[in-house]
PQR file of N, CA, C, O and H, with PARSE charges and radii, in Angstrom:
ATOM      1  N   UNK A   1     -30.348  14.131  35.831 -0.4000 1.5000
ATOM      2  CA  UNK A   1     -30.155  13.098  34.831 -0.0000 2.0000
ATOM      3  C   UNK A   1     -28.891  13.404  34.041  0.5500 1.7000
ATOM      4  O   UNK A   1     -28.591  14.568  33.776 -0.5500 1.4000
ATOM      5  N   UNK A   2     -28.170  12.401  33.674 -0.4000 1.5000
ATOM      6  CA  UNK A   2     -26.899  12.539  32.971 -0.0000 2.0000
ATOM      7  C   UNK A   2     -27.105  12.839  31.494  0.5500 1.7000
ATOM      8  O   UNK A   2     -28.120  12.468  30.906 -0.5500 1.4000
ATOM      9  H   UNK A   2     -28.413  11.455  33.890  0.4000 1.0000
ATOM     10  N   UNK A   3     -26.117  13.523  30.899 -0.4000 1.5000
ATOM     11  CA  UNK A   3     -26.141  13.820  29.469 -0.0000 2.0000
ATOM     12  C   UNK A   3     -25.642  12.649  28.639  0.5500 1.7000
ATOM     13  O   UNK A   3     -25.696  12.703  27.410 -0.5500 1.4000
ATOM     14  H   UNK A   3     -25.292  13.824  31.377  0.4000 1.0000
ATOM     15  N   UNK A   4     -25.167  11.612  29.266 -0.4000 1.5000
ATOM     16  CA  UNK A   4     -24.581  10.484  28.560 -0.0000 2.0000
ATOM     17  C   UNK A   4     -25.641   9.489  28.120  0.5500 1.7000
ATOM     18  O   UNK A   4     -26.679   9.330  28.763 -0.5500 1.4000
ATOM     19  H   UNK A   4     -25.123  11.567  30.264  0.4000 1.0000
ATOM     20  N   UNK A   5     -25.353   8.822  27.004 -0.4000 1.5000
ATOM     21  CA  UNK A   5     -26.237   7.750  26.569 -0.0000 2.0000
ATOM     22  C   UNK A   5     -25.953   6.516  27.413  0.5500 1.7000
ATOM     23  O   UNK A   5     -25.379   6.614  28.497 -0.5500 1.4000
ATOM     24  H   UNK A   5     -24.510   8.952  26.482  0.4000 1.0000
ATOM     25  N   UNK A   6     -26.347   5.383  26.921 -0.4000 1.5000
ATOM     26  CA  UNK A   6     -26.152   4.133  27.650 -0.0000 2.0000
ATOM     27  C   UNK A   6     -24.664   3.842  27.864  0.5500 1.7000
ATOM     28  O   UNK A   6     -24.269   3.253  28.870 -0.5500 1.4000
ATOM     29  H   UNK A   6     -26.813   5.303  26.040  0.4000 1.0000
ATOM     30  N   UNK A   7     -23.849   4.268  26.891 -0.4000 1.5000
ATOM     31  CA  UNK A   7     -22.409   3.991  26.941 -0.0000 2.0000
ATOM     32  C   UNK A   7     -21.666   5.170  27.562  0.5500 1.7000
ATOM     33  O   UNK A   7     -22.030   6.323  27.327 -0.5500 1.4000
ATOM     34  H   UNK A   7     -24.170   4.746  26.074  0.4000 1.0000
ATOM     35  N   UNK A   8     -20.621   4.891  28.360 -0.4000 1.5000
ATOM     36  CA  UNK A   8     -19.807   5.974  28.889 -0.0000 2.0000
ATOM     37  C   UNK A   8     -19.127   6.727  27.745  0.5500 1.7000
ATOM     38  O   UNK A   8     -18.942   6.169  26.664 -0.5500 1.4000
ATOM     39  H   UNK A   8     -20.326   3.955  28.551  0.4000 1.0000
ATOM     40  N   UNK A   9     -18.756   7.983  27.973 -0.4000 1.5000
ATOM     41  CA  UNK A   9     -18.099   8.735  26.903 -0.0000 2.0000
ATOM     42  C   UNK A   9     -16.825   8.027  26.456  0.5500 1.7000
ATOM     43  O   UNK A   9     -16.063   7.535  27.288 -0.5500 1.4000
ATOM     44  H   UNK A   9     -18.907   8.437  28.852  0.4000 1.0000
ATOM     45  N   UNK A  10     -16.596   7.974  25.174 -0.4000 1.5000
ATOM     46  CA  UNK A  10     -15.409   7.318  24.637 -0.0000 2.0000
ATOM     47  C   UNK A  10     -15.620   5.843  24.362  0.5500 1.7000
ATOM     48  O   UNK A  10     -14.923   5.267  23.526 -0.5500 1.4000
ATOM     49  H   UNK A  10     -17.215   8.374  24.498  0.4000 1.0000
ATOM     50  N   UNK A  11     -16.568   5.219  25.049 -0.4000 1.5000
ATOM     51  CA  UNK A  11     -16.816   3.793  24.854 -0.0000 2.0000
ATOM     52  C   UNK A  11     -17.355   3.518  23.457  0.5500 1.7000
ATOM     53  O   UNK A  11     -16.977   2.534  22.821 -0.5500 1.4000
ATOM     54  H   UNK A  11     -17.135   5.687  25.727  0.4000 1.0000
ATOM     55  N   UNK A  12     -18.243   4.395  22.982 -0.4000 1.5000
ATOM     56  CA  UNK A  12     -18.797   4.231  21.637 -0.0000 2.0000
ATOM     57  C   UNK A  12     -17.695   4.327  20.588  0.5500 1.7000
ATOM     58  O   UNK A  12     -17.688   3.574  19.615 -0.5500 1.4000
ATOM     59  H   UNK A  12     -18.549   5.194  23.498  0.4000 1.0000
ATOM     60  N   UNK A  13     -16.772   5.249  20.789 -0.4000 1.5000
ATOM     61  CA  UNK A  13     -15.684   5.434  19.827 -0.0000 2.0000
ATOM     62  C   UNK A  13     -14.791   4.199  19.801  0.5500 1.7000
ATOM     63  O   UNK A  13     -14.388   3.753  18.727 -0.5500 1.4000
ATOM     64  H   UNK A  13     -16.777   5.861  21.579  0.4000 1.0000
ATOM     65  N   UNK A  14     -14.483   3.650  20.949 -0.4000 1.5000
ATOM     66  CA  UNK A  14     -13.654   2.437  21.005 -0.0000 2.0000
ATOM     67  C   UNK A  14     -14.327   1.287  20.262  0.5500 1.7000
ATOM     68  O   UNK A  14     -13.683   0.568  19.498 -0.5500 1.4000
ATOM     69  H   UNK A  14     -14.811   4.013  21.821  0.4000 1.0000
ATOM     70  N   UNK A  15     -15.622   1.122  20.490 -0.4000 1.5000
ATOM     71  CA  UNK A  15     -16.348   0.053  19.806 -0.0000 2.0000
ATOM     72  C   UNK A  15     -16.413   0.313  18.308  0.5500 1.7000
ATOM     73  O   UNK A  15     -16.296  -0.615  17.507 -0.5500 1.4000
ATOM     74  H   UNK A  15     -16.146   1.706  21.111  0.4000 1.0000
ATOM     75  N   UNK A  16     -16.598   1.565  17.929 -0.4000 1.5000
ATOM     76  CA  UNK A  16     -16.657   1.927  16.514 -0.0000 2.0000
ATOM     77  C   UNK A  16     -15.322   1.649  15.828  0.5500 1.7000
ATOM     78  O   UNK A  16     -15.297   1.134  14.710 -0.5500 1.4000
ATOM     79  H   UNK A  16     -16.693   2.319  18.579  0.4000 1.0000
ATOM     80  N   UNK A  17     -14.226   1.979  16.479 -0.4000 1.5000
ATOM     81  CA  UNK A  17     -12.894   1.723  15.913 -0.0000 2.0000
ATOM     82  C   UNK A  17     -12.669   0.230  15.752  0.5500 1.7000
ATOM     83  O   UNK A  17     -12.151  -0.219  14.729 -0.5500 1.4000
ATOM     84  H   UNK A  17     -14.246   2.397  17.388  0.4000 1.0000
ATOM     85  N   UNK A  18     -13.056  -0.533  16.753 -0.4000 1.5000
ATOM     86  CA  UNK A  18     -12.893  -1.985  16.698 -0.0000 2.0000
ATOM     87  C   UNK A  18     -13.699  -2.566  15.531  0.5500 1.7000
ATOM     88  O   UNK A  18     -13.188  -3.381  14.763 -0.5500 1.4000
ATOM     89  H   UNK A  18     -13.477  -0.168  17.584  0.4000 1.0000
ATOM     90  N   UNK A  19     -14.953  -2.143  15.406 -0.4000 1.5000
ATOM     91  CA  UNK A  19     -15.801  -2.655  14.335 -0.0000 2.0000
ATOM     92  C   UNK A  19     -15.292  -2.191  12.966  0.5500 1.7000
ATOM     93  O   UNK A  19     -15.313  -2.958  12.004 -0.5500 1.4000
ATOM     94  H   UNK A  19     -15.367  -1.481  16.030  0.4000 1.0000
ATOM     95  N   UNK A  20     -14.840  -0.952  12.881 -0.4000 1.5000
ATOM     96  CA  UNK A  20     -14.286  -0.442  11.629 -0.0000 2.0000
ATOM     97  C   UNK A  20     -13.115  -1.316  11.183  0.5500 1.7000
ATOM     98  O   UNK A  20     -13.042  -1.708  10.018 -0.5500 1.4000
ATOM     99  H   UNK A  20     -14.823  -0.329  13.663  0.4000 1.0000
ATOM    100  N   UNK A  21     -12.214  -1.617  12.090 -0.4000 1.5000
ATOM    101  CA  UNK A  21     -11.037  -2.439  11.759 -0.0000 2.0000
ATOM    102  C   UNK A  21     -11.449  -3.820  11.271  0.5500 1.7000
ATOM    103  O   UNK A  21     -10.881  -4.342  10.312 -0.5500 1.4000
ATOM    104  H   UNK A  21     -12.274  -1.299  13.036  0.4000 1.0000
ATOM    105  N   UNK A  22     -12.434  -4.408  11.930 -0.4000 1.5000
ATOM    106  CA  UNK A  22     -12.914  -5.734  11.527 -0.0000 2.0000
ATOM    107  C   UNK A  22     -13.560  -5.686  10.141  0.5500 1.7000
ATOM    108  O   UNK A  22     -13.328  -6.568   9.314 -0.5500 1.4000
ATOM    109  H   UNK A  22     -12.896  -3.984  12.710  0.4000 1.0000
ATOM    110  N   UNK A  23     -14.368  -4.658   9.891 -0.4000 1.5000
ATOM    111  CA  UNK A  23     -15.078  -4.566   8.609 -0.0000 2.0000
ATOM    112  C   UNK A  23     -14.127  -4.269   7.448  0.5500 1.7000
ATOM    113  O   UNK A  23     -14.366  -4.724   6.329 -0.5500 1.4000
ATOM    114  H   UNK A  23     -14.556  -3.941  10.563  0.4000 1.0000
ATOM    115  N   UNK A  24     -13.063  -3.520   7.695 -0.4000 1.5000
ATOM    116  CA  UNK A  24     -12.088  -3.241   6.638 -0.0000 2.0000
ATOM    117  C   UNK A  24     -11.480  -4.551   6.148  0.5500 1.7000
ATOM    118  O   UNK A  24     -11.275  -4.733   4.948 -0.5500 1.4000
ATOM    119  H   UNK A  24     -12.869  -3.150   8.604  0.4000 1.0000
ATOM    120  N   UNK A  25     -11.196  -5.452   7.065 -0.4000 1.5000
ATOM    121  CA  UNK A  25     -10.621  -6.749   6.689 -0.0000 2.0000
ATOM    122  C   UNK A  25     -11.681  -7.679   6.108  0.5500 1.7000
ATOM    123  O   UNK A  25     -11.400  -8.435   5.178 -0.5500 1.4000
ATOM    124  H   UNK A  25     -11.362  -5.304   8.040  0.4000 1.0000
ATOM    125  N   UNK A  26     -12.871  -7.628   6.638 -0.4000 1.5000
ATOM    126  CA  UNK A  26     -13.944  -8.530   6.224 -0.0000 2.0000
ATOM    127  C   UNK A  26     -14.523  -8.160   4.854  0.5500 1.7000
ATOM    128  O   UNK A  26     -14.931  -9.038   4.093 -0.5500 1.4000
ATOM    129  H   UNK A  26     -13.100  -7.013   7.393  0.4000 1.0000
ATOM    130  N   UNK A  27     -14.558  -6.862   4.544 -0.4000 1.5000
ATOM    131  CA  UNK A  27     -15.154  -6.383   3.297 -0.0000 2.0000
ATOM    132  C   UNK A  27     -14.158  -5.529   2.517  0.5500 1.7000
ATOM    133  O   UNK A  27     -14.304  -4.308   2.470 -0.5500 1.4000
ATOM    134  H   UNK A  27     -14.226  -6.150   5.162  0.4000 1.0000
ATOM    135  N   UNK A  28     -13.154  -6.146   1.907 -0.4000 1.5000
ATOM    136  CA  UNK A  28     -12.130  -5.366   1.191 -0.0000 2.0000
ATOM    137  C   UNK A  28     -12.671  -4.625  -0.033  0.5500 1.7000
ATOM    138  O   UNK A  28     -12.028  -3.698  -0.525 -0.5500 1.4000
ATOM    139  H   UNK A  28     -13.036  -7.138   1.945  0.4000 1.0000
ATOM    140  N   UNK A  29     -13.843  -5.022  -0.528 -0.4000 1.5000
ATOM    141  CA  UNK A  29     -14.428  -4.363  -1.692 -0.0000 2.0000
ATOM    142  C   UNK A  29     -15.095  -3.029  -1.334  0.5500 1.7000
ATOM    143  O   UNK A  29     -15.346  -2.218  -2.225 -0.5500 1.4000
ATOM    144  H   UNK A  29     -14.366  -5.775  -0.128  0.4000 1.0000
ATOM    145  N   UNK A  30     -15.384  -2.787  -0.064 -0.4000 1.5000
ATOM    146  CA  UNK A  30     -15.991  -1.523   0.364 -0.0000 2.0000
ATOM    147  C   UNK A  30     -14.895  -0.488   0.620  0.5500 1.7000
ATOM    148  O   UNK A  30     -13.783  -0.820   1.032 -0.5500 1.4000
ATOM    149  H   UNK A  30     -15.180  -3.446   0.660  0.4000 1.0000
ATOM    150  N   UNK A  31     -15.243   0.779   0.362 -0.4000 1.5000
ATOM    151  CA  UNK A  31     -14.285   1.842   0.663 -0.0000 2.0000
ATOM    152  C   UNK A  31     -14.287   2.113   2.164  0.5500 1.7000
ATOM    153  O   UNK A  31     -15.247   1.803   2.869 -0.5500 1.4000
ATOM    154  H   UNK A  31     -16.146   1.049   0.028  0.4000 1.0000
ATOM    155  N   UNK A  32     -13.203   2.690   2.624 -0.4000 1.5000
ATOM    156  CA  UNK A  32     -13.127   3.047   4.039 -0.0000 2.0000
ATOM    157  C   UNK A  32     -14.218   4.051   4.393  0.5500 1.7000
ATOM    158  O   UNK A  32     -14.780   3.997   5.487 -0.5500 1.4000
ATOM    159  H   UNK A  32     -12.423   2.942   2.050  0.4000 1.0000
ATOM    160  N   UNK A  33     -14.520   4.967   3.473 -0.4000 1.5000
ATOM    161  CA  UNK A  33     -15.550   5.969   3.719 -0.0000 2.0000
ATOM    162  C   UNK A  33     -16.915   5.312   3.926  0.5500 1.7000
ATOM    163  O   UNK A  33     -17.669   5.721   4.809 -0.5500 1.4000
ATOM    164  H   UNK A  33     -14.064   5.011   2.584  0.4000 1.0000
ATOM    165  N   UNK A  34     -17.235   4.310   3.129 -0.4000 1.5000
ATOM    166  CA  UNK A  34     -18.509   3.592   3.289 -0.0000 2.0000
ATOM    167  C   UNK A  34     -18.589   2.923   4.658  0.5500 1.7000
ATOM    168  O   UNK A  34     -19.610   2.997   5.343 -0.5500 1.4000
ATOM    169  H   UNK A  34     -16.622   3.978   2.412  0.4000 1.0000
ATOM    170  N   UNK A  35     -17.503   2.275   5.040 -0.4000 1.5000
ATOM    171  CA  UNK A  35     -17.474   1.578   6.331 -0.0000 2.0000
ATOM    172  C   UNK A  35     -17.552   2.580   7.478  0.5500 1.7000
ATOM    173  O   UNK A  35     -18.266   2.349   8.454 -0.5500 1.4000
ATOM    174  H   UNK A  35     -16.674   2.215   4.484  0.4000 1.0000
ATOM    175  N   UNK A  36     -16.824   3.690   7.369 -0.4000 1.5000
ATOM    176  CA  UNK A  36     -16.882   4.713   8.413 -0.0000 2.0000
ATOM    177  C   UNK A  36     -18.304   5.222   8.588  0.5500 1.7000
ATOM    178  O   UNK A  36     -18.779   5.384   9.712 -0.5500 1.4000
ATOM    179  H   UNK A  36     -16.244   3.877   6.576  0.4000 1.0000
ATOM    180  N   UNK A  37     -18.972   5.472   7.488 -0.4000 1.5000
ATOM    181  CA  UNK A  37     -20.341   5.987   7.551 -0.0000 2.0000
ATOM    182  C   UNK A  37     -21.268   4.984   8.249  0.5500 1.7000
ATOM    183  O   UNK A  37     -22.081   5.374   9.088 -0.5500 1.4000
ATOM    184  H   UNK A  37     -18.586   5.341   6.574  0.4000 1.0000
ATOM    185  N   UNK A  38     -21.152   3.721   7.912 -0.4000 1.5000
ATOM    186  CA  UNK A  38     -21.980   2.681   8.537 -0.0000 2.0000
ATOM    187  C   UNK A  38     -21.744   2.629  10.049  0.5500 1.7000
ATOM    188  O   UNK A  38     -22.688   2.566  10.837 -0.5500 1.4000
ATOM    189  H   UNK A  38     -20.492   3.405   7.231  0.4000 1.0000
ATOM    190  N   UNK A  39     -20.478   2.658  10.435 -0.4000 1.5000
ATOM    191  CA  UNK A  39     -20.120   2.559  11.851 -0.0000 2.0000
ATOM    192  C   UNK A  39     -20.584   3.813  12.607  0.5500 1.7000
ATOM    193  O   UNK A  39     -21.089   3.715  13.725 -0.5500 1.4000
ATOM    194  H   UNK A  39     -19.711   2.710   9.795  0.4000 1.0000
ATOM    195  N   UNK A  40     -20.412   4.982  11.993 -0.4000 1.5000
ATOM    196  CA  UNK A  40     -20.835   6.221  12.643 -0.0000 2.0000
ATOM    197  C   UNK A  40     -22.346   6.218  12.899  0.5500 1.7000
ATOM    198  O   UNK A  40     -22.801   6.660  13.954 -0.5500 1.4000
ATOM    199  H   UNK A  40     -20.002   5.061  11.084  0.4000 1.0000
ATOM    200  N   UNK A  41     -23.109   5.724  11.943 -0.4000 1.5000
ATOM    201  CA  UNK A  41     -24.554   5.653  12.122 -0.0000 2.0000
ATOM    202  C   UNK A  41     -24.941   4.607  13.169  0.5500 1.7000
ATOM    203  O   UNK A  41     -25.807   4.850  14.010 -0.5500 1.4000
ATOM    204  H   UNK A  41     -22.739   5.365  11.086  0.4000 1.0000
ATOM    205  N   UNK A  42     -24.300   3.460  13.111 -0.4000 1.5000
ATOM    206  CA  UNK A  42     -24.634   2.375  14.038 -0.0000 2.0000
ATOM    207  C   UNK A  42     -24.435   2.801  15.496  0.5500 1.7000
ATOM    208  O   UNK A  42     -25.262   2.501  16.358 -0.5500 1.4000
ATOM    209  H   UNK A  42     -23.597   3.263  12.428  0.4000 1.0000
ATOM    210  N   UNK A  43     -23.335   3.500  15.758 -0.4000 1.5000
ATOM    211  CA  UNK A  43     -23.020   3.881  17.133 -0.0000 2.0000
ATOM    212  C   UNK A  43     -23.504   5.291  17.486  0.5500 1.7000
ATOM    213  O   UNK A  43     -23.216   5.792  18.573 -0.5500 1.4000
ATOM    214  H   UNK A  43     -22.664   3.744  15.059  0.4000 1.0000
ATOM    215  N   UNK A  44     -24.239   5.931  16.568 -0.4000 1.5000
ATOM    216  CA  UNK A  44     -24.817   7.255  16.808 -0.0000 2.0000
ATOM    217  C   UNK A  44     -23.765   8.214  17.366  0.5500 1.7000
ATOM    218  O   UNK A  44     -23.943   8.808  18.429 -0.5500 1.4000
ATOM    219  H   UNK A  44     -24.472   5.524  15.685  0.4000 1.0000
ATOM    220  N   UNK A  45     -22.673   8.347  16.627 -0.4000 1.5000
ATOM    221  CA  UNK A  45     -21.569   9.176  17.083 -0.0000 2.0000
ATOM    222  C   UNK A  45     -21.873  10.654  16.879  0.5500 1.7000
ATOM    223  O   UNK A  45     -22.602  11.038  15.964 -0.5500 1.4000
ATOM    224  H   UNK A  45     -22.528   7.864  15.764  0.4000 1.0000
ATOM    225  N   UNK A  46     -21.300  11.468  17.749 -0.4000 1.5000
ATOM    226  CA  UNK A  46     -21.465  12.919  17.652 -0.0000 2.0000
ATOM    227  C   UNK A  46     -20.654  13.439  16.466  0.5500 1.7000
ATOM    228  O   UNK A  46     -19.792  12.727  15.952 -0.5500 1.4000
ATOM    229  H   UNK A  46     -20.708  11.157  18.492  0.4000 1.0000
ATOM    230  N   UNK A  47     -20.916  14.662  16.029 -0.4000 1.5000
ATOM    231  CA  UNK A  47     -20.116  15.231  14.935 -0.0000 2.0000
ATOM    232  C   UNK A  47     -18.618  15.259  15.247  0.5500 1.7000
ATOM    233  O   UNK A  47     -17.798  15.032  14.357 -0.5500 1.4000
ATOM    234  H   UNK A  47     -21.616  15.241  16.447  0.4000 1.0000
ATOM    235  N   UNK A  48     -18.259  15.534  16.493 -0.4000 1.5000
ATOM    236  CA  UNK A  48     -16.848  15.550  16.877 -0.0000 2.0000
ATOM    237  C   UNK A  48     -16.233  14.149  16.790  0.5500 1.7000
ATOM    238  O   UNK A  48     -15.097  13.991  16.342 -0.5500 1.4000
ATOM    239  H   UNK A  48     -18.926  15.718  17.216  0.4000 1.0000
ATOM    240  N   UNK A  49     -16.984  13.146  17.217 -0.4000 1.5000
ATOM    241  CA  UNK A  49     -16.488  11.767  17.149 -0.0000 2.0000
ATOM    242  C   UNK A  49     -16.338  11.329  15.697  0.5500 1.7000
ATOM    243  O   UNK A  49     -15.370  10.654  15.349 -0.5500 1.4000
ATOM    244  H   UNK A  49     -17.907  13.275  17.581  0.4000 1.0000
ATOM    245  N   UNK A  50     -17.292  11.710  14.848 -0.4000 1.5000
ATOM    246  CA  UNK A  50     -17.208  11.377  13.424 -0.0000 2.0000
ATOM    247  C   UNK A  50     -15.997  12.047  12.788  0.5500 1.7000
ATOM    248  O   UNK A  50     -15.280  11.429  12.001 -0.5500 1.4000
ATOM    249  H   UNK A  50     -18.078  12.258  15.131  0.4000 1.0000
ATOM    250  N   UNK A  51     -15.776  13.293  13.126 -0.4000 1.5000
ATOM    251  CA  UNK A  51     -14.623  14.021  12.585 -0.0000 2.0000
ATOM    252  C   UNK A  51     -13.318  13.342  12.996  0.5500 1.7000
ATOM    253  O   UNK A  51     -12.400  13.207  12.186 -0.5500 1.4000
ATOM    254  H   UNK A  51     -16.358  13.795  13.765  0.4000 1.0000
ATOM    255  N   UNK A  52     -13.241  12.920  14.245 -0.4000 1.5000
ATOM    256  CA  UNK A  52     -12.052  12.207  14.730 -0.0000 2.0000
ATOM    257  C   UNK A  52     -11.800  10.953  13.895  0.5500 1.7000
ATOM    258  O   UNK A  52     -10.685  10.731  13.423 -0.5500 1.4000
ATOM    259  H   UNK A  52     -13.986  13.030  14.903  0.4000 1.0000
ATOM    260  N   UNK A  53     -12.837  10.135  13.714 -0.4000 1.5000
ATOM    261  CA  UNK A  53     -12.674   8.905  12.938 -0.0000 2.0000
ATOM    262  C   UNK A  53     -12.287   9.208  11.498  0.5500 1.7000
ATOM    263  O   UNK A  53     -11.403   8.556  10.942 -0.5500 1.4000
ATOM    264  H   UNK A  53     -13.743  10.315  14.097  0.4000 1.0000
ATOM    265  N   UNK A  54     -12.944  10.192  10.888 -0.4000 1.5000
ATOM    266  CA  UNK A  54     -12.628  10.532   9.509 -0.0000 2.0000
ATOM    267  C   UNK A  54     -11.194  11.031   9.358  0.5500 1.7000
ATOM    268  O   UNK A  54     -10.521  10.683   8.388 -0.5500 1.4000
ATOM    269  H   UNK A  54     -13.662  10.722  11.339  0.4000 1.0000
ATOM    270  N   UNK A  55     -10.726  11.828  10.290 -0.4000 1.5000
ATOM    271  CA  UNK A  55      -9.362  12.348  10.225 -0.0000 2.0000
ATOM    272  C   UNK A  55      -8.315  11.252  10.373  0.5500 1.7000
ATOM    273  O   UNK A  55      -7.236  11.337   9.786 -0.5500 1.4000
ATOM    274  H   UNK A  55     -11.273  12.110  11.078  0.4000 1.0000
ATOM    275  N   UNK A  56      -8.628  10.234  11.147 -0.4000 1.5000
ATOM    276  CA  UNK A  56      -7.632   9.202  11.458 -0.0000 2.0000
ATOM    277  C   UNK A  56      -7.745   7.938  10.608  0.5500 1.7000
ATOM    278  O   UNK A  56      -6.766   7.200  10.492 -0.5500 1.4000
ATOM    279  H   UNK A  56      -9.505  10.166  11.624  0.4000 1.0000
ATOM    280  N   UNK A  57      -8.899   7.663  10.014 -0.4000 1.5000
ATOM    281  CA  UNK A  57      -9.077   6.369   9.360 -0.0000 2.0000
ATOM    282  C   UNK A  57      -9.569   6.436   7.924  0.5500 1.7000
ATOM    283  O   UNK A  57      -9.769   5.391   7.304 -0.5500 1.4000
ATOM    284  H   UNK A  57      -9.694   8.262  10.108  0.4000 1.0000
ATOM    285  N   UNK A  58      -9.769   7.623   7.374 -0.4000 1.5000
ATOM    286  CA  UNK A  58     -10.325   7.708   6.026 -0.0000 2.0000
ATOM    287  C   UNK A  58      -9.318   7.319   4.953  0.5500 1.7000
ATOM    288  O   UNK A  58      -9.702   6.729   3.943 -0.5500 1.4000
ATOM    289  H   UNK A  58      -9.606   8.472   7.877  0.4000 1.0000
ATOM    290  N   UNK A  59      -8.060   7.630   5.143 -0.4000 1.5000
ATOM    291  CA  UNK A  59      -7.042   7.332   4.120 -0.0000 2.0000
ATOM    292  C   UNK A  59      -6.780   5.851   4.012  0.5500 1.7000
ATOM    293  O   UNK A  59      -6.722   5.136   5.013 -0.5500 1.4000
ATOM    294  H   UNK A  59      -7.749   8.109   5.963  0.4000 1.0000
ATOM    295  N   UNK A  60      -6.620   5.397   2.771 -0.4000 1.5000
ATOM    296  CA  UNK A  60      -6.405   3.970   2.523 -0.0000 2.0000
ATOM    297  C   UNK A  60      -4.929   3.646   2.492  0.5500 1.7000
ATOM    298  O   UNK A  60      -4.554   2.490   2.295 -0.5500 1.4000
ATOM    299  H   UNK A  60      -6.667   5.978   1.959  0.4000 1.0000
TER
END
């Protein structure tokens, strides 16, 4: 049995980045950190994937 979830590796991150970008524009009153947290939980990202997103998208 494979160690992968339903999505191929990297696919979750791509979807998370896409959704993050949409939510930043859709909800300008929310902080980037709030949106990142929501997206990370929704896509059940690994600690490494969360760290990647935080390093690249946390700054406003």
